C-alpha positions in Angstrom: 0.0 0.0 0.0 1.5 3.3 -1.0 1.7 6.2 1.4 -1.0 8.2 -0.5 -3.4 5.2 -0.4 -2.8 4.8 3.3 -3.4 8.4 4.0 -6.6 8.4 1.9 -7.9 5.3 3.8 -7.2 7.1 7.1 -8.9 10.3 5.9 -12.0 8.3 4.9 -12.6 7.2 8.5 -14.8 9.6 10.4 -13.4 10.7 13.8 -16.1 10.5 16.5 -16.7 10.7 20.2 -18.8 7.7 21.5 -20.5 7.7 24.9 -21.5 4.3 26.1 -23.9 3.2 28.8 -21.3 1.9 31.2 -17.8 1.8 29.6 -17.3 5.5 29.4 -16.5 7.9 26.6 -14.1 7.2 23.7 -12.7 9.1 20.7 -11.5 7.5 17.6 -12.0 6.6 14.0 -15.3 5.0 13.3 -14.8 1.6 11.7 -18.2 0.2 11.9 -21.6 0.4 13.7 -24.3 -2.2 14.0 -27.1 -0.9 16.3 -25.5 0.0 19.6 -22.3 -1.9 18.8 -19.5 0.4 17.6 -16.0 -0.4 16.6 -13.3 2.4 16.8 -9.8 2.4 15.6 -6.9 4.4 17.1 -9.2 5.1 20.1 -8.6 6.9 23.3 -10.7 6.7 26.4 -11.7 10.2 27.5 -11.5 9.4 31.2 -11.7 13.1 32.3 -11.8 16.3 30.3 -11.4 19.9 31.1 -11.7 23.0 28.9 -15.0 22.0 27.4 -18.4 22.3 29.1 -19.8 19.1 27.5 -19.0 16.4 25.0 -20.8 18.5 22.4 -18.4 21.4 22.9 -15.4 18.9 23.0 -16.6 17.5 19.6 -16.9 21.0 18.1 -14.0 22.9 19.6 -11.8 20.4 21.4 -10.3 21.2 24.8 -8.9 24.6 25.8 -7.1 22.9 28.8 -5.2 19.9 27.3 -2.9 19.6 30.2 -5.8 19.1 32.6 -7.4 16.2 30.6 -6.9 12.5 31.4 -6.8 10.6 28.1 -4.9 7.3 28.3 -2.9 5.8 25.5 -4.7 5.0 22.3 -5.6 1.3 21.5 -5.6 0.0 17.9 -9.1 -1.2 18.1 -12.0 -1.2 20.6 -15.4 -2.8 20.3 -18.0 -0.8 22.3 -21.3 -2.2 23.3 -24.3 -0.1 24.3 -23.3 3.1 22.6 -25.9 5.7 23.5 -24.4 8.8 21.8 -22.1 9.2 18.8 -20.8 12.8 18.0 -19.0 13.7 14.8 -15.9 15.9 15.5 -14.5 18.8 13.7 -11.0 18.7 12.5 -10.1 21.3 15.2 -11.5 19.0 17.9 -9.8 15.9 16.5 -6.4 17.7 16.5 -7.0 18.9 20.0 -8.0 15.5 21.4 -5.0 13.8 19.7 -2.6 16.3 21.0 -3.6 15.8 24.7 -0.6 14.2 26.4 -1.1 10.5 27.3 -2.2 10.1 30.9 -0.3 7.4 32.7 0.2 6.3 36.3 
């Protein structure tokens, strides 16, 4: 696969924020959805966020306080059950979320 093809494939994946019933909130590239089952690629759990009043604002504007957020390391793939909200993100929000430093203990 050439670099341009790989970049085009990545660009084709919609970056979303998914809120689940009990597993929390995740941001990543939407790979598939079947009812309430969602598969995300390159996904980070949004364990705690600051600098946005709601997930809606986070999806539109990103965070204004990236150093106060707690977003652990991204996983290659996560299958989420019981998705109750899926928010499309702006490019600005995606960049902001991806640039939050990895939270580790």
